[in-house]
N, C-alpha and C positions, 0 to 999 in steps of 0.2 A: 385329452379328448378333443376332437375337432369341435369348433364353436362357430355359430353363425348368428348374426343379428337379425332376428325375424320381425323386428318392429318396422323397418323401413322397406316394406314390400309393396307399397302403393296400392293397397286394396286387393292384391293377388292372394288367392287362397294359400293358407300357410303351408300345406303339404306340397303344393305346387312350387312355391318359392324355395322350400327346403330341397326338393328334388333338383331344381335349377342350380342351387348352390353346390350340391354334391357333384352334379353332372359337370359343371364348369371346372371344379377342382380335379376331377378325373381327367378331363380333356387337357387341362393345362399341365398335368403331371404332378400336381401338388398332393394328390392321393395316388400313390404308385401301384403298379400291378402287383397283386398278391397281398396288398395291405388289408388287414381285417378291419371292418367297420364296427362301431360300437353296437352292442345288442339293442334291440328296439326299446326295451324298457329303460335301460341305462341311458340311452341317448335322449329319450323323451324326458326323463327326470333331469338330465343335465341342461336341456334347452327350456325346461319348464313348459312343456306342451303335452298334449294328450298322446297316448300310445298310438292312436289311430293316425295321427299326423305323420309320425315316423314310418308306420306300417305302410301307408299309402305311397309315401315318397320312395321307400325301398321297393315296393311292388312295381312302380313305374320304371325304376332303374333296372330292375330284374327283367321286366318284359322287353326293354330296349337293349339289353345285353351289356349294360355298363358294369353290372356286378353279377356275381354268381352266388348261389346258396349252397352251402355244404351241410349236409344233414348232421345234426347234433353238434355243429361247430359254429355256424354263423354265416355272415355275409362277407365276401371278399371282392376286391376290385379286380375287374377283368384286365387282361393285357391288351390295351388299345394303342400302344405306342406308335404303330405304323400309321394309324388313322387320326390321331389326336389333333394334328395340325390342320388337316382337311376339315375335321369336324368343327373345330373352333372357328375357322374361316366361314364355313357354311352357316354356323349358328349366329355369328355376328351379322352376316348378310341378311339372314332371315329375320333377325330381331329388328333391323332397320325398317323392314316392310311391315312389321306387326305392331308397331307402336300405336297405342290408342290415341285418337285425336282428342284435343281439349275442347270442351263445350262450355258456352256461356251458361246453358241450362240443359240438364239431362233429365228428360221426363220419363225415359224408359226405365231407369234404375229407381226403385222405390226407396229413395233416400230419406233421411230425417235431418232435422236441424241439430247439428253437432255442437253448435255454439251454446246451446242451453243445457248441456249435460253438466251435472254438478261435480266437476272434476276435483275440486278441493275436498269435498265430502268423501268421494270415492277413494281418493289418495290417502286420506286419513284412515279410512277403514282398512285399506290394504296394509298400511304400516302397522295398525293394531293387530291385524291378522298374523303378520310375521312375528310379532312379539308374543301375543297371547296364545297362538296355536302352533308354536314352534315344533313341538313334538308331534302333534297330530298331522302336520303338513306332510310328513314323510311316511305316514302309514297308508296302506292300500285303502282305496275308496270302494264301497260297494258297487257292483255292476249297475245298480239302480241309480247311483249317485249318492252324494252326501246326505245322510239322514236329516241333519239340521236344516239343510236347504229344502228338502222335500216337505218337512213340517212347516217351514216358513211359508212356502208356496201354498200349501193346503190351507193354512190359517188365512192367508190373503184371499184365496178364492172363496172362502166362506164369507168373509167380510164384504168383498166387492162383487161377487158373482152369485152368491146364494148357493154355493156348492158344498156338499158334505163329501170330503175326499179322504180316503185312507192313504197316508203317505207310502204304505207298502205296495200300493197299486200304481205308483208313479215311477217313471224312468226319466232321468236327466240325460241329455245328449247334446253334442256339439252341432246344433242346427236342426231345423225341421227336416231337411233333406236326409240327414243321417238317420233320424228316427223313422221316417217313412221307409227308408231302405231296410231297417231292421224289422219293421212291421210287415213289409212284403215278404221278407225272408221267413218270418214267423208263420204267416198264413199259408204260404206255398203257392205254386203256380196254378193250381186248379181254381183259385178264386178269380172271378171276373169283377172288375171295378166299374162303377158308374161315376162319371165326372161331370160336374156342372159345365154347361156350354152356353155362354162363355164362362171361363173360370181359371183357376190357378194352373198355369201351364206346366209347371215343373213336375207335378205329381204324375201326370201322364207319361212324361219322359222317364221318371223313376220306374213306373210300371213296365215300360218297354225294356229297360235295362234288366229287370228281374224276370222277364218273360211272361208277365201277366197280361191277359187280354183286357181291354177296357172299351167302354162305349160312352160317347158323349150324350148327355141328357140335357135337353133344352130347359131354359128357365122362362118364366113369364112374370107378371106383376106380383104374383104370390110367392115366387121362389121356384125351386126345382119342380119340374113337372113329374109328380109321382105316378100319374097315369102312364106316362112314357116309360118311367122306371119299371113299372109292373110288367110291361111288354118286353123289356130287355132281359138279357141273361145275367144281369149284375147280381152278385151276392153281397157286395159291399158298395156303399155310396159315400163319396166325399162331398161335404157341403160346408158352406160358411153362412149359417143362418142369421147371425147378428149383423153381418156387414159383408154382403156378397161382393166378391171382386170379379170384374171391375165395376159392376153397376152400383154398388153401395146400398142396395135394397135390403130390407129385412124380410125374412121368411114369415109368412102369415101363420097365425095360430092354427088355422084349419089345415094348412099344408104340413105343419109340424106333426099334427095328430095323424095325418095320412102317412107320413114318413114312418112314424112308430108302428102304425098298423102294418105297413109293408115289412118292416124289420121283424116283427113278432110272428109273422106267418111261417117263417122257415128258421130252423135252429142256427144255421151257419151264416145268417145275414147279420151285418153290423153297419153302423153309421159312423163314419169318421167326421167328427165335428172340429173344423178348423176355426178357432176363435181369435184368429189373428186380427190385430187392430181393434179389438172389442172395446178397449178403454176410451177411445176417442169418439164419443157420442155427445153432440152439442145441444140437443134438446130432447125433451121427453124423459121417460124413465129408463132405467137399465133394462136391456133385453136379457131375459133369463135364458141361460144356455140350455141346450137339449139335455146335457149331462145332469142338470139339476132336477129335471122332471122325468128322468129315465127310470122306470120301475122294473124293466126286464134285463138290465145290464147289457144293453145293446150299443151303447155309445163309447167310442174311442175318442178321447178328448186330446187335442193338441194345441199348444200355444208356444210363444217365443218371447224373449226379451230383446230381440234384435231391433224391433221398431220402437219400443218404449224406452230403451236405454241407448246402446250403440251397436251397430251391426257387427263390429269386430269382436264383441263379447262372446258371440256364438253359443249362447245357452238357451236351450229349448227344453220342453218337457212334454211327455205323453202319459196319459192316464188310461190304463187298460181295464176292461171288465175282469172280474176275479178269475174266470175260467181261462181267459187268454193269458193273464199273468202267471197262472199255474203252469201253462204250457211254456211260457217264456222261461220260467225258472228251471224247468226240466230240460229244455233243449238249447237255450241260448245264454245261460248265466255265465258261460265261460268268457263272454265278451267283457272287456274292461270298460269302465266308464271313460268317456272321451273328453271330459272337461276336468281341468286340473282342480285339485282340492283347494288351492289358493284362491281361485276365482269363485268357487262355490261357497267357501266360508265368508268371503267378502260380500257376495250377493245375499247370503242368508242374513247377515247383520244389516245390510242395506234395507232389506224388507222388514225384518223384525223391529228395527228401531224407527220405523215410520218414514224413512227417507224416500222410499219408492212411491208411496201414495202421495206424498207432497210433490214429488217430481211429476207425477201423472197430472195432478191438478194444475201445476204451472204450465205444463205442455198443452193441456186442453185449452187453457186461456190464451196461450200464445198462438196456437193453430187457429183458434176461433178468430183472432184478430187478423192473422194473415189471410185467412179465407175471406173474411169480410172485405179486406182491402183489395184482394184480387177481383172479387165480384164487382166492387164499386168501379174500379178502373176499367174492367171489361165492359160494364154497362155504359160507360162514358166514351168508349172507343168506337171507331167505325166497324170494328170486327163484329160488334153486337148486332149489326144490321143484316148480317148473313149467317148468323149462328145463334145457338142457344145453349145454355148450360143445364145439365141434369145432375142434381145431387140430392142426397138424402140426410143431410145434417150428421154425417158420420164419416169416420176415417180421415185420411189426409189427401184425398183425390176426388175429382169429379169428372164427368163426361162432358165434352164439348162437341156438339153436333154442328158441322159446318157445311153450308151449301157451296159446292165447288164442282167444276167439271174436270179438274186436274186428276190425273191418275196418281196412285199412291207413290210410285217411284219418282214422279216429278215433284211431288210435295216433299219427299225425303231430300231430294237434291237441293231444292230451294231452302229447306230448313237447315241443311248443312252449311249453306252460304251465310246463314244467319247465326251459325254456331249453336243450333238447337238440335237435340236428338229427341225426336218425337216418339210417343208411344201410341199405337193405333189400337182401337177396340178390336179390330179384326185379328190382331196378334194373339188374342185370347179366345177367339171364336172360330168355329169351322164355317160360319156363315160369312160370305163375301160382302164387302161394302156395296151399297147401292151406287148406281151410276151418277146420281145427282148430288153426291156428297161423301163426306167421311166423318168418322167420330174419333176424337182424340181422348186419351186418358191423361188428364192433367194432374200430376202429383205436385202439390204446392208445398210440401213439408220442407223442402230444402231451399225454397225461394226466400231470400232475405227481404224484409220490408222495403229496403231502398232499391231492390231489383224489380219490383212488381211492374212499374210502368215500362221499363226497358223490355221485360218479357212480353208484355202485351203488344208493344210497338213492333217487336220482331215477328210475332205471330201475324200482325197486320201486314207486314212486308211480304209474308209468304202468300197470303190468300187475297190481298187487295191490290 
Protein backbone atom coordinates (compact mmCIF):
# COMPACT_ATOMS: atom_id res chain seq x y z
CA UNK A 1 0.00 0.00 0.00
CA UNK A 2 1.29 3.50 -0.85
CA UNK A 3 2.79 5.32 2.14
CA UNK A 4 3.55 8.96 2.83
CA UNK A 5 5.29 10.69 5.73
CA UNK A 6 2.69 13.16 6.98
CA UNK A 7 4.86 14.56 9.76
CA UNK A 8 7.05 16.86 7.64
CA UNK A 9 4.31 19.03 6.19
CA UNK A 10 5.45 22.38 7.70
CA UNK A 11 2.08 23.33 9.17
CA UNK A 12 0.11 22.51 6.02
CA UNK A 13 -3.30 20.89 6.71
CA UNK A 14 -2.92 17.12 6.67
CA UNK A 15 -5.57 16.44 4.00
CA UNK A 16 -4.03 19.10 1.75
CA UNK A 17 -0.54 17.62 2.14
CA UNK A 18 -1.87 14.11 1.40
CA UNK A 19 -3.65 15.44 -1.69
CA UNK A 20 -0.37 17.04 -2.86
CA UNK A 21 1.56 13.78 -2.35
CA UNK A 22 -0.92 11.67 -4.35
CA UNK A 23 -1.21 14.35 -7.03
CA UNK A 24 2.56 14.51 -7.52
CA UNK A 25 2.78 10.71 -7.76
CA UNK A 26 0.08 10.71 -10.44
CA UNK A 27 1.81 13.50 -12.42
CA UNK A 28 5.21 11.75 -12.18
CA UNK A 29 3.68 8.46 -13.27
CA UNK A 30 4.49 6.67 -10.03
CA UNK A 31 0.76 5.99 -9.76
CA UNK A 32 -0.18 4.76 -13.23
CA UNK A 33 -3.43 5.20 -15.15
CA UNK A 34 -6.05 2.68 -14.08
CA UNK A 35 -4.32 1.87 -10.78
CA UNK A 36 -6.78 1.40 -7.95
CA UNK A 37 -6.24 3.55 -4.86
CA UNK A 38 -6.75 2.11 -1.36
CA UNK A 39 -10.20 2.44 0.16
CA UNK A 40 -10.64 5.52 2.35
CA UNK A 41 -10.93 3.51 5.56
CA UNK A 42 -8.00 1.18 4.79
CA UNK A 43 -5.80 4.10 3.72
CA UNK A 44 -6.70 6.10 6.85
CA UNK A 45 -5.85 3.15 9.10
CA UNK A 46 -2.58 2.57 7.23
CA UNK A 47 -1.51 6.24 7.61
CA UNK A 48 -2.91 6.46 11.16
CA UNK A 49 -5.09 9.47 10.30
CA UNK A 50 -8.81 10.17 10.46
CA UNK A 51 -11.08 8.99 7.65
CA UNK A 52 -12.02 12.61 6.94
CA UNK A 53 -8.39 13.39 6.01
CA UNK A 54 -8.35 10.77 3.26
CA UNK A 55 -11.91 11.62 2.22
CA UNK A 56 -11.11 15.32 1.71
CA UNK A 57 -7.89 14.50 -0.19
CA UNK A 58 -9.77 12.10 -2.50
CA UNK A 59 -12.58 14.62 -2.99
CA UNK A 60 -10.12 17.28 -4.18
CA UNK A 61 -8.38 14.85 -6.54
CA UNK A 62 -11.78 13.80 -7.88
CA UNK A 63 -12.91 17.40 -8.46
CA UNK A 64 -9.70 18.22 -10.33
CA UNK A 65 -9.92 15.06 -12.44
CA UNK A 66 -6.82 13.23 -11.23
CA UNK A 67 -8.86 10.22 -10.14
CA UNK A 68 -12.27 8.79 -10.96
CA UNK A 69 -14.82 7.04 -8.79
CA UNK A 70 -16.33 3.73 -9.88
CA UNK A 71 -19.55 2.83 -8.07
CA UNK A 72 -19.16 -0.09 -5.65
CA UNK A 73 -15.55 -0.52 -6.74
CA UNK A 74 -13.48 2.43 -5.52
CA UNK A 75 -11.15 5.12 -6.80
CA UNK A 76 -8.88 4.78 -9.84
CA UNK A 77 -6.11 6.93 -11.32
CA UNK A 78 -7.14 8.78 -14.47
CA UNK A 79 -5.07 8.60 -17.67
CA UNK A 80 -3.09 11.85 -17.70
CA UNK A 81 0.01 10.62 -19.52
CA UNK A 82 -0.25 13.28 -22.26
CA UNK A 83 -0.41 16.13 -19.75
CA UNK A 84 1.71 14.89 -16.84
CA UNK A 85 4.94 16.56 -17.96
CA UNK A 86 3.23 19.91 -18.55
CA UNK A 87 1.37 19.64 -15.23
CA UNK A 88 4.58 18.91 -13.34
CA UNK A 89 6.38 21.90 -14.90
CA UNK A 90 3.47 24.23 -14.16
CA UNK A 91 3.20 22.91 -10.60
CA UNK A 92 6.90 23.46 -9.90
CA UNK A 93 6.70 26.97 -11.37
CA UNK A 94 3.60 27.75 -9.30
CA UNK A 95 5.21 26.42 -6.13
CA UNK A 96 8.16 28.82 -6.58
CA UNK A 97 5.75 31.76 -6.44
CA UNK A 98 3.64 30.44 -3.55
CA UNK A 99 6.33 29.86 -0.94
CA UNK A 100 5.42 31.47 2.37
CA UNK A 101 7.88 34.13 3.53
CA UNK A 102 9.70 33.65 6.82
CA UNK A 103 8.91 36.14 9.58
CA UNK A 104 10.82 37.14 12.68
CA UNK A 105 7.41 37.33 14.36
CA UNK A 106 3.97 36.42 13.04
CA UNK A 107 1.24 38.21 14.99
CA UNK A 108 -1.52 37.13 12.60
CA UNK A 109 -1.29 33.43 13.48
CA UNK A 110 -2.62 32.72 16.97
CA UNK A 111 0.40 30.63 17.89
CA UNK A 112 1.50 29.21 21.23
CA UNK A 113 4.79 28.52 22.94
CA UNK A 114 5.66 25.05 21.66
CA UNK A 115 8.81 24.87 23.79
CA UNK A 116 6.74 24.42 26.95
CA UNK A 117 4.77 21.39 25.83
CA UNK A 118 5.58 18.34 28.06
CA UNK A 119 6.94 16.20 25.21
CA UNK A 120 8.46 13.50 27.43
CA UNK A 121 5.21 12.96 29.36
CA UNK A 122 3.15 12.88 26.17
CA UNK A 123 5.60 10.44 24.54
CA UNK A 124 5.45 8.13 27.54
CA UNK A 125 1.65 8.10 27.48
CA UNK A 126 1.70 7.38 23.75
CA UNK A 127 3.96 4.38 24.31
CA UNK A 128 1.74 3.18 27.15
CA UNK A 129 -1.30 3.53 24.91
CA UNK A 130 0.31 1.32 22.26
CA UNK A 131 1.01 -1.33 24.89
CA UNK A 132 -2.07 -1.18 27.11
CA UNK A 133 -4.69 -0.46 24.42
CA UNK A 134 -3.33 -2.66 21.64
CA UNK A 135 -6.63 -4.45 20.94
CA UNK A 136 -8.83 -1.39 21.44
CA UNK A 137 -6.81 0.74 19.01
CA UNK A 138 -8.06 -1.29 16.06
CA UNK A 139 -11.74 -1.18 17.00
CA UNK A 140 -14.15 1.41 15.56
CA UNK A 141 -14.66 4.52 17.66
CA UNK A 142 -18.12 5.95 18.30
CA UNK A 143 -19.10 8.78 15.98
CA UNK A 144 -19.20 10.94 19.11
CA UNK A 145 -15.60 10.09 19.94
CA UNK A 146 -13.94 7.79 22.46
CA UNK A 147 -16.14 7.42 25.55
CA UNK A 148 -13.11 7.46 27.89
CA UNK A 149 -12.04 10.84 26.52
CA UNK A 150 -15.54 12.30 26.75
CA UNK A 151 -15.71 11.22 30.40
CA UNK A 152 -12.26 12.68 31.12
CA UNK A 153 -13.26 16.02 29.55
CA UNK A 154 -16.60 16.07 31.41
CA UNK A 155 -14.81 15.48 34.74
CA UNK A 156 -12.28 18.21 33.94
CA UNK A 157 -15.05 20.69 33.04
CA UNK A 158 -16.77 19.98 36.34
CA UNK A 159 -13.57 20.64 38.31
CA UNK A 160 -12.36 23.65 36.36
CA UNK A 161 -15.47 25.31 34.90
CA UNK A 162 -18.29 24.28 37.24
CA UNK A 163 -20.12 22.47 34.43
CA UNK A 164 -22.28 19.36 34.81
CA UNK A 165 -21.85 17.58 31.47
CA UNK A 166 -23.32 14.30 30.25
CA UNK A 167 -20.59 12.63 28.13
CA UNK A 168 -23.34 11.34 25.81
CA UNK A 169 -24.05 14.94 24.76
CA UNK A 170 -20.43 15.54 23.68
CA UNK A 171 -18.91 15.15 20.20
CA UNK A 172 -15.15 14.97 19.60
CA UNK A 173 -13.86 16.31 16.28
CA UNK A 174 -10.67 17.26 14.44
CA UNK A 175 -10.78 21.01 15.06
CA UNK A 176 -13.47 23.56 15.80
CA UNK A 177 -13.92 24.37 12.13
CA UNK A 178 -14.92 20.76 11.48
CA UNK A 179 -17.40 20.77 14.37
CA UNK A 180 -18.92 24.07 13.27
CA UNK A 181 -19.35 22.58 9.81
CA UNK A 182 -21.26 19.64 11.26
CA UNK A 183 -23.35 22.02 13.39
CA UNK A 184 -24.34 24.13 10.37
CA UNK A 185 -25.24 20.95 8.52
CA UNK A 186 -27.32 19.74 11.48
CA UNK A 187 -29.29 22.97 11.83
CA UNK A 188 -29.90 23.61 8.15
CA UNK A 189 -29.79 26.64 5.89
CA UNK A 190 -32.94 28.22 7.24
CA UNK A 191 -31.13 29.32 10.41
CA UNK A 192 -29.70 32.86 10.50
CA UNK A 193 -26.62 33.41 12.65
CA UNK A 194 -25.60 36.46 14.67
CA UNK A 195 -21.83 37.01 14.90
CA UNK A 196 -19.90 39.24 17.30
CA UNK A 197 -18.45 42.26 15.51
CA UNK A 198 -15.48 42.30 15.90
CA UNK A 199 -15.16 38.59 16.40
CA UNK A 200 -13.99 35.17 15.27
CA UNK A 201 -13.81 35.55 11.49
CA UNK A 202 -13.72 31.87 10.52
CA UNK A 203 -17.25 31.04 11.64
CA UNK A 204 -18.77 33.57 9.23
CA UNK A 205 -16.76 31.97 6.41
CA UNK A 206 -18.06 28.55 7.44
CA UNK A 207 -21.60 29.98 7.39
CA UNK A 208 -21.01 31.25 3.85
CA UNK A 209 -19.80 27.83 2.70
CA UNK A 210 -22.93 26.13 4.11
CA UNK A 211 -25.28 28.73 2.65
CA UNK A 212 -26.40 30.25 5.97
CA UNK A 213 -27.15 33.93 6.22
CA UNK A 214 -25.42 35.78 9.05
CA UNK A 215 -25.50 39.27 10.52
CA UNK A 216 -22.75 41.15 12.39
CA UNK A 217 -23.83 42.19 15.90
CA UNK A 218 -21.77 44.98 17.51
CA UNK A 219 -20.23 44.75 20.97
CA UNK A 220 -19.72 47.42 23.62
CA UNK A 221 -18.15 47.48 27.08
CA UNK A 222 -20.71 44.95 28.35
CA UNK A 223 -20.30 42.49 25.50
CA UNK A 224 -22.59 41.64 22.60
CA UNK A 225 -25.39 44.19 22.07
CA UNK A 226 -28.50 42.12 22.76
CA UNK A 227 -30.74 45.06 21.80
CA UNK A 228 -29.26 44.95 18.28
CA UNK A 229 -29.54 41.14 18.30
CA UNK A 230 -33.27 41.49 19.06
CA UNK A 231 -33.75 43.66 15.98
CA UNK A 232 -31.87 41.22 13.74
CA UNK A 233 -33.18 38.07 12.04
CA UNK A 234 -30.75 35.86 13.94
CA UNK A 235 -31.95 32.53 15.32
CA UNK A 236 -28.55 31.55 16.71
CA UNK A 237 -25.78 33.74 18.10
CA UNK A 238 -22.08 32.95 18.44
CA UNK A 239 -20.39 34.52 21.48
CA UNK A 240 -17.18 34.28 23.52
CA UNK A 241 -18.40 35.56 26.89
CA UNK A 242 -15.35 34.68 29.01
CA UNK A 243 -12.71 36.14 26.71
CA UNK A 244 -14.06 37.95 23.68
CA UNK A 245 -11.76 37.93 20.68
CA UNK A 246 -10.07 40.20 19.81
CA UNK A 247 -10.97 42.63 22.61
CA UNK A 248 -10.40 40.19 25.51
CA UNK A 249 -13.36 41.62 27.47
CA UNK A 250 -15.73 39.63 29.68
CA UNK A 251 -19.47 39.73 29.02
CA UNK A 252 -21.28 41.40 31.93
CA UNK A 253 -23.76 39.50 34.09
CA UNK A 254 -26.59 41.76 32.97
CA UNK A 255 -25.80 41.11 29.32
CA UNK A 256 -25.66 37.35 29.94
CA UNK A 257 -29.15 37.44 31.46
CA UNK A 258 -30.42 39.48 28.50
CA UNK A 259 -28.90 36.91 26.15
CA UNK A 260 -30.74 34.05 27.89
CA UNK A 261 -33.94 36.10 27.80
CA UNK A 262 -33.50 36.51 24.03
CA UNK A 263 -32.85 32.77 23.52
CA UNK A 264 -35.81 31.63 25.64
CA UNK A 265 -38.34 33.73 23.72
CA UNK A 266 -38.30 31.47 20.63
CA UNK A 267 -37.99 27.68 20.57
CA UNK A 268 -35.49 27.53 17.68
CA UNK A 269 -33.05 30.02 19.18
CA UNK A 270 -29.67 28.85 20.54
CA UNK A 271 -26.43 30.35 21.86
CA UNK A 272 -23.09 28.99 20.65
CA UNK A 273 -20.63 29.54 23.48
CA UNK A 274 -17.04 29.53 22.26
CA UNK A 275 -14.96 29.09 25.43
CA UNK A 276 -11.65 29.24 23.55
CA UNK A 277 -8.66 30.42 25.65
CA UNK A 278 -10.80 30.37 28.82
CA UNK A 279 -8.00 28.77 30.88
CA UNK A 280 -5.70 31.77 30.63
CA UNK A 281 -7.08 34.29 33.13
CA UNK A 282 -4.44 36.02 35.26
CA UNK A 283 -6.48 37.79 37.93
CA UNK A 284 -9.85 37.47 39.61
CA UNK A 285 -12.08 34.44 39.82
CA UNK A 286 -12.94 31.97 37.11
CA UNK A 287 -15.66 33.23 34.75
CA UNK A 288 -18.57 30.78 34.95
CA UNK A 289 -19.57 29.61 31.43
CA UNK A 290 -23.07 30.25 30.09
CA UNK A 291 -23.44 26.47 29.86
CA UNK A 292 -23.09 26.15 33.64
CA UNK A 293 -26.06 28.44 34.28
CA UNK A 294 -28.23 27.39 31.33
CA UNK A 295 -31.61 26.12 32.58
CA UNK A 296 -33.40 25.95 29.24
CA UNK A 297 -30.90 23.84 27.27
CA UNK A 298 -30.15 26.71 24.94
CA UNK A 299 -26.33 26.64 24.97
CA UNK A 300 -24.12 24.82 22.46
CA UNK A 301 -20.68 24.71 24.08
CA UNK A 302 -17.45 24.48 22.05
CA UNK A 303 -13.78 24.32 23.06
CA UNK A 304 -10.46 23.03 21.77
CA UNK A 305 -7.08 21.72 22.93
CA UNK A 306 -5.25 23.50 20.10
CA UNK A 307 -4.27 26.49 22.26
CA UNK A 308 -3.68 24.69 25.54
CA UNK A 309 -1.60 21.84 24.08
CA UNK A 310 -0.35 21.99 20.47
CA UNK A 311 -2.25 23.11 17.33
CA UNK A 312 -1.31 19.98 15.38
CA UNK A 313 -3.19 17.78 17.86
CA UNK A 314 -6.47 19.00 16.28
CA UNK A 315 -8.81 17.77 19.00
CA UNK A 316 -11.86 19.87 19.81
CA UNK A 317 -15.24 19.12 21.33
CA UNK A 318 -18.82 20.32 21.18
CA UNK A 319 -21.58 19.78 23.75
CA UNK A 320 -25.12 19.87 22.37
CA UNK A 321 -28.46 20.37 24.12
CA UNK A 322 -30.32 17.07 24.44
CA UNK A 323 -32.85 17.76 21.66
CA UNK A 324 -30.10 18.70 19.20
CA UNK A 325 -28.10 15.59 20.10
CA UNK A 326 -31.19 13.47 19.45
CA UNK A 327 -31.47 15.10 16.03
CA UNK A 328 -27.75 14.50 15.41
CA UNK A 329 -28.10 10.82 16.35
CA UNK A 330 -31.01 10.37 13.94
CA UNK A 331 -29.60 12.24 10.96
CA UNK A 332 -25.80 12.41 11.21
CA UNK A 333 -24.54 9.42 13.20
CA UNK A 334 -23.28 7.88 9.95
CA UNK A 335 -20.27 10.23 10.12
CA UNK A 336 -17.14 8.63 11.56
CA UNK A 337 -15.15 10.29 14.31
CA UNK A 338 -12.35 12.31 12.72
CA UNK A 339 -9.74 11.86 15.48
CA UNK A 340 -7.70 8.67 15.75
CA UNK A 341 -8.36 6.45 18.77
CA UNK A 342 -4.61 6.51 19.49
CA UNK A 343 -4.60 10.27 20.13
CA UNK A 344 -7.89 10.11 22.02
CA UNK A 345 -6.67 7.40 24.41
CA UNK A 346 -3.46 9.34 25.02
CA UNK A 347 -5.29 12.61 25.71
CA UNK A 348 -7.78 10.86 28.01
CA UNK A 349 -4.92 9.61 30.21
CA UNK A 350 -3.18 13.00 30.02
CA UNK A 351 -6.30 14.57 31.52
CA UNK A 352 -7.24 11.79 33.95
CA UNK A 353 -3.78 11.58 35.51
CA UNK A 354 -3.63 15.32 36.18
CA UNK A 355 -0.98 16.23 33.61
CA UNK A 356 -3.29 18.57 31.72
CA UNK A 357 -4.13 20.75 34.72
CA UNK A 358 -0.48 20.90 35.78
CA UNK A 359 0.40 21.97 32.24
CA UNK A 360 -2.25 24.72 32.32
CA UNK A 361 -0.85 26.09 35.60
CA UNK A 362 2.69 26.15 34.18
CA UNK A 363 1.52 27.87 30.99
CA UNK A 364 -0.47 30.50 32.92
CA UNK A 365 2.60 31.37 34.96
CA UNK A 366 4.79 31.45 31.85
CA UNK A 367 2.41 33.65 29.83
CA UNK A 368 1.97 35.97 32.81
CA UNK A 369 5.75 36.50 32.91
CA UNK A 370 6.00 37.06 29.14
CA UNK A 371 3.06 39.47 29.24
CA UNK A 372 4.67 41.41 32.11
CA UNK A 373 7.97 41.62 30.24
CA UNK A 374 6.29 42.82 27.03
CA UNK A 375 4.41 45.52 28.97
CA UNK A 376 7.57 46.68 30.74
CA UNK A 377 9.65 46.91 27.56
CA UNK A 378 6.79 48.68 25.79
CA UNK A 379 6.40 51.28 28.56
CA UNK A 380 10.14 52.04 28.41
CA UNK A 381 10.14 52.39 24.62
CA UNK A 382 9.45 55.45 22.45
CA UNK A 383 6.48 53.57 21.00
CA UNK A 384 4.57 54.18 24.25
CA UNK A 385 4.54 57.91 23.46
CA UNK A 386 2.22 57.44 20.50
CA UNK A 387 0.28 54.35 21.56
CA UNK A 388 -1.53 52.64 24.40
CA UNK A 389 -2.26 49.04 25.30
CA UNK A 390 -5.74 47.73 26.07
CA UNK A 391 -5.92 44.36 27.80
CA UNK A 392 -8.15 42.52 30.28
CA UNK A 393 -5.83 40.14 32.17
CA UNK A 394 -6.88 37.21 30.02
CA UNK A 395 -5.89 35.23 26.96
CA UNK A 396 -2.53 35.56 25.22
CA UNK A 397 -3.06 38.76 23.26
CA UNK A 398 -3.83 42.44 23.77
CA UNK A 399 -4.77 45.43 21.64
CA UNK A 400 -2.26 48.16 20.80
CA UNK A 401 -3.83 51.46 19.71
CA UNK A 402 -1.30 53.52 17.72
CA UNK A 403 -1.55 57.13 16.59
CA UNK A 404 -0.36 57.28 12.99
CA UNK A 405 -1.26 58.87 9.68
CA UNK A 406 -0.01 55.90 7.67
CA UNK A 407 -2.47 53.86 5.65
CA UNK A 408 -2.88 50.17 6.44
CA UNK A 409 -1.07 49.07 3.27
CA UNK A 410 1.93 51.27 4.04
CA UNK A 411 2.11 49.83 7.57
CA UNK A 412 2.03 46.30 6.14
CA UNK A 413 4.85 47.07 3.72
CA UNK A 414 7.05 48.60 6.41
CA UNK A 415 6.27 45.65 8.71
CA UNK A 416 7.33 43.21 5.96
CA UNK A 417 10.71 44.95 5.78
CA UNK A 418 11.03 44.37 9.53
CA UNK A 419 10.04 40.70 9.02
CA UNK A 420 6.83 41.18 11.02
CA UNK A 421 3.38 39.97 9.96
CA UNK A 422 0.89 42.21 11.72
CA UNK A 423 -2.66 41.45 12.81
CA UNK A 424 -5.04 44.40 12.57
CA UNK A 425 -8.18 44.89 14.65
CA UNK A 426 -9.99 45.76 11.43
CA UNK A 427 -9.27 42.23 10.14
CA UNK A 428 -11.93 41.02 12.59
CA UNK A 429 -14.38 43.90 12.27
CA UNK A 430 -16.64 45.43 9.63
CA UNK A 431 -15.78 48.83 11.10
CA UNK A 432 -12.97 50.65 9.30
CA UNK A 433 -9.94 52.07 11.10
CA UNK A 434 -10.09 55.76 12.00
CA UNK A 435 -7.96 58.14 9.95
CA UNK A 436 -5.73 59.12 12.88
CA UNK A 437 -4.52 55.65 13.85
CA UNK A 438 -4.72 51.90 13.76
CA UNK A 439 -5.15 49.09 16.27
CA UNK A 440 -2.99 45.99 16.25
CA UNK A 441 -3.79 42.62 17.83
CA UNK A 442 -0.57 41.54 19.54
CA UNK A 443 -0.43 37.81 20.23
CA UNK A 444 2.52 37.37 22.61
CA UNK A 445 2.20 33.60 23.19
CA UNK A 446 4.94 32.71 20.72
CA UNK A 447 7.34 35.52 21.72
CA UNK A 448 10.33 34.03 23.50
CA UNK A 449 11.57 36.14 26.47
CA UNK A 450 14.84 36.88 24.67
CA UNK A 451 12.89 38.23 21.65
CA UNK A 452 10.76 40.82 23.46
CA UNK A 453 13.12 43.80 23.08
CA UNK A 454 13.77 42.98 19.41
CA UNK A 455 10.00 42.79 18.71
CA UNK A 456 9.34 46.20 20.31
CA UNK A 457 12.36 47.69 18.49
CA UNK A 458 11.01 46.50 15.15
CA UNK A 459 7.55 47.92 15.92
CA UNK A 460 9.27 51.24 16.72
CA UNK A 461 11.00 51.15 13.33
CA UNK A 462 7.60 50.92 11.64
CA UNK A 463 5.81 53.74 13.41
CA UNK A 464 8.58 56.13 14.54
